[in-house]
C-alpha positions as CSV (number, residue, x, y, z in Angstrom):
1,X,42.4,-23.2,34.6
2,X,43.1,-24.8,37.9
3,X,44.0,-21.8,39.7
4,X,44.9,-18.2,39.6
5,X,48.2,-16.6,40.4
6,X,50.2,-13.3,40.4
7,X,51.0,-12.3,36.5
8,X,50.4,-8.7,36.2
9,X,53.4,-6.2,36.1
10,X,55.8,-8.7,37.6
11,X,59.3,-8.0,38.0
12,X,61.7,-10.8,36.9
13,X,65.2,-11.7,35.7
14,X,65.3,-11.2,32.0
15,X,67.8,-13.0,29.5
16,X,70.4,-10.3,28.6
17,X,70.3,-11.7,24.9
18,X,66.8,-10.9,24.7
19,X,65.8,-7.5,23.6
20,X,63.3,-5.6,25.9
21,X,60.4,-5.6,23.5
22,X,59.4,-7.0,20.0
23,X,59.8,-3.5,18.4
24,X,61.8,-3.6,15.1
25,X,65.1,-1.3,16.0
26,X,64.6,-1.6,19.7
27,X,68.0,-2.9,20.7
28,X,68.0,-2.2,24.4
29,X,69.1,-4.9,26.9
30,X,68.4,-5.4,30.4
31,X,68.7,-7.6,33.2
32,X,65.5,-7.3,34.8
33,X,62.1,-6.4,33.2
34,X,58.5,-5.9,34.2
35,X,56.2,-8.2,32.1
36,X,52.7,-9.7,32.5
37,X,50.5,-13.0,31.4
38,X,49.9,-16.5,32.4
39,X,53.9,-17.0,31.8
40,X,54.7,-15.3,34.8
41,X,51.3,-17.0,36.9
42,X,53.2,-20.1,35.9
43,X,56.8,-19.7,37.8
44,X,54.8,-18.6,41.0
45,X,52.6,-21.7,41.1
46,X,55.7,-23.8,40.4
47,X,57.6,-22.2,43.3
48,X,54.3,-22.8,45.4
49,X,54.4,-26.3,44.6
50,X,58.0,-26.7,45.6
51,X,56.8,-25.1,48.9
52,X,54.6,-27.5,49.5
53,X,56.8,-30.4,48.8
54,X,59.2,-29.1,50.9
55,X,56.9,-29.8,53.9
56,X,55.7,-33.0,52.3
57,X,58.4,-34.5,50.4
58,X,56.5,-38.0,49.7
59,X,53.3,-36.3,48.4
60,X,52.4,-37.3,44.9
61,X,51.9,-34.3,42.2
62,X,48.1,-35.0,42.2
63,X,48.3,-34.2,46.6
64,X,50.2,-31.1,46.0
65,X,47.9,-29.9,43.2
66,X,45.0,-30.8,45.4
67,X,46.3,-28.7,48.3
68,X,47.1,-25.8,46.3
69,X,43.4,-25.8,44.8
70,X,41.4,-26.5,47.7
71,X,43.2,-24.0,49.6
72,X,42.9,-21.3,47.4
73,X,41.0,-17.9,48.0
74,X,37.7,-17.9,46.1
75,X,37.5,-14.8,43.3
76,X,34.5,-12.9,42.2
77,X,32.2,-13.8,39.3
78,X,30.8,-10.0,39.3
79,X,34.7,-9.1,38.1
80,X,35.4,-12.4,35.9
81,X,32.2,-13.0,34.0
82,X,33.6,-16.3,33.1
83,X,33.7,-17.1,36.8
84,X,35.6,-20.3,37.3
85,X,36.5,-20.8,33.7
86,X,38.7,-17.6,34.3
87,X,40.2,-18.2,37.8
88,X,39.8,-21.9,38.5
89,X,39.6,-22.7,42.1
90,X,40.8,-19.4,43.3
91,X,43.9,-17.1,44.2
92,X,46.8,-19.3,45.2
93,X,47.5,-19.1,49.2
94,X,50.9,-21.1,49.6
95,X,50.7,-21.0,53.4
96,X,47.2,-22.6,53.5
97,X,48.5,-25.1,51.3
98,X,51.1,-26.2,53.1
99,X,48.2,-27.5,55.7
100,X,45.4,-28.4,53.5
101,X,43.5,-30.8,55.9
102,X,42.7,-33.3,52.8
103,X,44.0,-34.0,49.9
104,X,42.5,-35.6,46.6
105,X,45.2,-37.9,45.5
106,X,45.1,-39.8,42.3
107,X,48.1,-42.0,40.8
108,X,49.2,-43.0,37.1
109,X,47.0,-45.8,36.9
110,X,43.9,-43.2,37.6
111,X,44.9,-41.3,34.8
112,X,45.9,-44.2,32.5
113,X,42.2,-45.2,33.1
114,X,40.7,-42.1,32.5
115,X,42.7,-41.7,29.3
116,X,41.4,-44.8,28.1
117,X,37.9,-43.9,28.8
118,X,38.7,-40.8,26.7
119,X,39.2,-43.0,23.8
120,X,43.1,-42.8,23.7
121,X,44.4,-46.1,21.9
122,X,46.9,-48.5,23.5
123,X,49.7,-47.4,21.5
124,X,49.0,-43.5,22.5
125,X,48.7,-44.8,26.1
126,X,52.2,-46.3,26.1
127,X,53.5,-43.5,24.6
128,X,52.6,-41.3,27.8
129,X,53.5,-44.2,30.3
130,X,56.8,-45.1,28.6
131,X,55.9,-49.0,29.9
132,X,53.3,-51.8,28.9
133,X,50.2,-50.4,30.1
134,X,46.8,-51.3,28.8
135,X,43.3,-50.1,28.8
136,X,41.3,-52.6,31.2
137,X,37.9,-53.7,29.7
138,X,35.5,-52.4,32.4
139,X,37.0,-48.8,32.1
140,X,34.5,-46.0,31.6
141,X,37.2,-43.4,32.6
142,X,34.7,-40.5,32.5
143,X,35.6,-37.0,33.7
144,X,33.3,-37.8,36.8
145,X,35.3,-40.6,38.0
146,X,38.9,-38.9,38.0
147,X,39.9,-38.1,41.7
148,X,39.8,-34.7,41.0
149,X,39.7,-31.5,43.1
150,X,36.8,-29.8,41.3
151,X,33.8,-30.8,39.8
152,X,32.5,-29.8,36.1
153,X,29.5,-31.0,34.3
154,X,28.2,-30.0,30.7
155,X,24.7,-30.6,29.8
156,X,21.9,-29.6,27.5
157,X,19.4,-26.6,28.0
158,X,16.3,-27.4,29.4
159,X,16.8,-30.7,29.8
160,X,16.8,-32.5,33.2
161,X,19.9,-34.2,34.3
162,X,21.2,-36.1,37.1
163,X,25.2,-36.7,37.5
164,X,26.9,-38.5,40.4
165,X,30.5,-37.9,41.3
166,X,32.6,-40.0,43.2
167,X,35.6,-38.8,45.0
168,X,38.0,-39.9,47.7
169,X,39.9,-37.8,49.9
170,X,43.1,-38.6,52.3
171,X,43.3,-37.2,55.5
172,X,46.8,-34.9,55.9
173,X,45.4,-33.1,58.9
174,X,45.0,-34.0,62.5
175,X,44.8,-37.9,63.2
176,X,41.4,-37.4,64.7
177,X,38.9,-35.1,62.9
178,X,35.4,-34.5,61.7
179,X,34.8,-32.8,58.4
180,X,31.5,-31.7,57.6
181,X,30.1,-31.0,53.8
182,X,29.1,-27.2,53.5
183,X,27.3,-26.2,49.8
184,X,27.2,-22.7,48.6
185,X,25.4,-22.1,45.2
186,X,22.8,-19.5,43.9
187,X,19.8,-20.0,45.6
188,X,17.2,-22.1,43.3
189,X,19.7,-23.3,40.6
190,X,20.6,-26.6,41.5
191,X,19.8,-29.7,43.5
192,X,22.9,-30.9,45.1
193,X,23.3,-33.6,48.0
194,X,26.7,-35.1,49.3
195,X,26.4,-38.4,50.5
196,X,27.8,-39.0,53.2
197,X,27.9,-35.5,54.3
198,X,30.0,-36.1,57.2
199,X,33.5,-37.6,57.3
200,X,35.0,-38.9,60.4
201,X,38.9,-39.5,60.6
202,X,40.6,-41.6,63.1
203,X,44.2,-41.5,61.7
204,X,46.4,-39.6,59.3
205,X,46.7,-41.2,56.0
206,X,43.3,-42.7,56.3
207,X,41.0,-42.5,53.0
208,X,37.4,-41.9,53.1
209,X,34.8,-41.7,50.0
210,X,32.1,-39.7,49.3
211,X,29.4,-39.0,46.4
212,X,28.4,-35.6,45.3
213,X,24.8,-36.0,43.2
214,X,24.0,-33.0,41.1
215,X,20.5,-32.6,39.5
216,X,18.5,-29.8,38.0
217,X,17.2,-28.1,34.4
218,X,19.5,-25.9,33.1
219,X,18.2,-22.3,32.1
220,X,21.3,-20.3,32.4
221,X,24.7,-20.6,30.4
222,X,26.4,-21.4,33.9
223,X,25.9,-21.7,37.3
224,X,28.8,-22.5,39.8
225,X,29.2,-22.6,43.4
226,X,31.4,-24.8,46.0
227,X,31.8,-27.5,48.3
228,X,33.7,-26.9,51.3
229,X,34.7,-30.0,53.9
230,X,35.0,-28.1,56.9
231,X,36.5,-29.7,60.3
232,X,36.8,-26.1,62.3
233,X,40.4,-25.6,61.3
234,X,40.5,-26.5,57.6
235,X,38.2,-25.3,54.7
236,X,38.8,-28.0,52.0
237,X,37.1,-26.0,48.7
238,X,36.5,-27.6,45.4
239,X,34.4,-25.8,42.7
240,X,31.5,-27.1,41.2
241,X,30.4,-25.7,37.9
242,X,27.6,-27.1,35.5
243,X,27.7,-25.3,32.2
244,X,25.5,-25.7,28.6
């Protein structure tokens, strides 16, 4: 998942033509019901996305998604043993998402190139794009190339690896801002570098790029941490997960 949201014992409107339960013979009908599950988290996230869009009507879906992910509150892997595979970037915080500072934006072309690199044929690409989109010859479309607000890497056990993630962030906060990269990881697990580790913006809408280089030899099933871009006002957090 990308994010976690309220989904346990949620009071919500209930169709009067749908029974309260699936138990045979239960013919009760109500206008409200208390239910749990991802189907209850989804409307919370949808509402939060609409809330962010009310402040930024020109933002792309990717920019809104980035704002929701990078402003989420970190959650504990001590409770959720699957860590980011259980809760994504963390718990939804709509108030912070409305002012994220930076966003990882992406457009239709970025996603088409990504799908091309995953082996989707032109016919399937055009079914999705509803136009005459084709795959460029030089597109590799790897996961690490998509401008996504999180970082994930699958590797083999006890085998040295090095992977470079390329990302571009757009300044949507103060016109003049200096962001510094902070990495948070368990000691002695991964060797991670951010280049450059300082991003200096001079205008709203300015885009700056950076690389995250991850090197290690994995002897654990999964290691996770985060990259946080901090300007003193905003903390733009992206999870980084390496797993076998």
